[in-house]
C-alpha positions, 0 to 999 in steps of 0.5 A: 876446850875439847867439848866446845871444838867437837860439839860447837866449832866442828859442828859450825862447819856445815852451816858456814859451808852451806852459807858460802855456797848459797852466796856464791855467784851463779856464774861460778858453779852454775845454778844447778851444781849449786843447788845440788851442793847445797842440797848435799850439804843440808841433807849430810847435816840434817842426818848429823843433827839426827844422829846427835839428837839421838845420842843427846836423847838417849843421854838425856834418859841415862841422866847424863849431864853432858848431853846437853852438848849434843843438843847444842850440836843438834841446834847448829847442825840443823841451820842448813836444813832450816835455811834449804826450807826458807831459801826453796 
């Protein structure tokens, strides 16, 4: 249960937060700040995905059976980056 919380639930906060900001009406935050906040969330999520991928790759080289959890975290964290590319 602890691994699910650390590698699935906590990383899933970033895509959820991104889509909440992206679906917010323009009248609430304004177009500029809404885009800036979405870009910041995507940037932070992308950097966290790179870190998770590096940890997963290092674990894969060392034949760590738990490295698949880091790969799962990477796939979850990369969702806002892909959504930003598609929406832009």
